C-alpha positions as CSV (number, residue, x, y, z in Angstrom):
1,X,12.1,26.3,-54.7
2,X,8.7,27.8,-54.2
3,X,6.5,28.0,-57.1
4,X,4.1,31.3,-57.1
5,X,1.4,29.7,-59.1
6,X,0.9,26.6,-56.5
7,X,-2.6,25.5,-57.3
8,X,-2.6,23.5,-53.9
9,X,-3.8,26.5,-52.1
10,X,-7.5,26.9,-51.4
11,X,-8.6,29.7,-53.6
12,X,-5.5,29.8,-55.7
13,X,-2.8,32.8,-55.0
14,X,-2.4,34.2,-51.6
15,X,-4.0,37.7,-52.1
16,X,-2.0,39.0,-48.7
17,X,1.1,37.8,-50.6
18,X,0.3,39.2,-53.7
19,X,-0.6,42.7,-51.9
20,X,2.8,42.2,-50.2
21,X,4.5,42.1,-53.2
22,X,2.6,45.2,-54.9
23,X,3.9,47.0,-51.9
24,X,7.4,46.2,-52.2
25,X,7.4,46.9,-55.8
26,X,5.7,50.4,-55.4
27,X,8.4,51.3,-52.5
28,X,11.1,50.2,-54.9
29,X,9.6,52.3,-57.7
30,X,9.5,55.1,-55.1
31,X,13.0,54.7,-53.8
32,X,14.6,54.7,-57.3
33,X,12.4,57.9,-58.3
34,X,13.8,59.7,-55.5
35,X,17.4,58.4,-56.0
36,X,17.2,59.5,-59.7
37,X,16.1,63.1,-58.3
38,X,19.1,63.1,-55.9
39,X,21.4,62.1,-58.6
40,X,19.9,64.7,-61.0
41,X,21.0,67.4,-58.3
42,X,24.2,66.4,-57.9
43,X,25.1,66.2,-61.5
44,X,23.9,69.7,-62.0
45,X,25.8,71.2,-58.9
46,X,28.9,73.4,-59.8
47,X,32.3,72.0,-59.6
48,X,34.1,73.2,-56.6
49,X,36.8,76.0,-57.3
50,X,39.2,74.3,-55.4
51,X,38.6,71.0,-57.6
52,X,39.1,73.0,-60.6
53,X,42.3,74.1,-59.7
54,X,43.4,70.8,-58.8
55,X,42.6,69.6,-62.2
56,X,44.4,72.7,-63.7
57,X,47.4,71.7,-61.9
58,X,47.1,68.1,-62.6
59,X,46.7,69.2,-66.4
60,X,49.6,71.7,-66.4
61,X,51.9,68.9,-64.8
62,X,51.0,66.3,-67.7
63,X,51.7,68.8,-70.3
64,X,55.2,69.6,-69.0
65,X,55.6,65.7,-69.8
66,X,56.9,62.6,-67.4
67,X,59.1,63.6,-64.6
C-alpha cells in the first residue's frame, strides 16, 4: 500500500500529485453539481398522459380484486 505521507521523498509530499488530486476533486464536485441539476430537472418534469392512463388502469384493475 502506498503511504501518502511518505517522508522519504525529497521536499515532503509531491506537489504535482497534490495538484492532480485537487483537480480530480474539483472535477468530481463539478460532475456532482451537474448531476444534481439534471436530476432536479427530471423530477420536476410533468408525468406523461399515457403513463397516467396506464396507472389509472392498473389502479382500477387492482380495485376490482384478484383475477
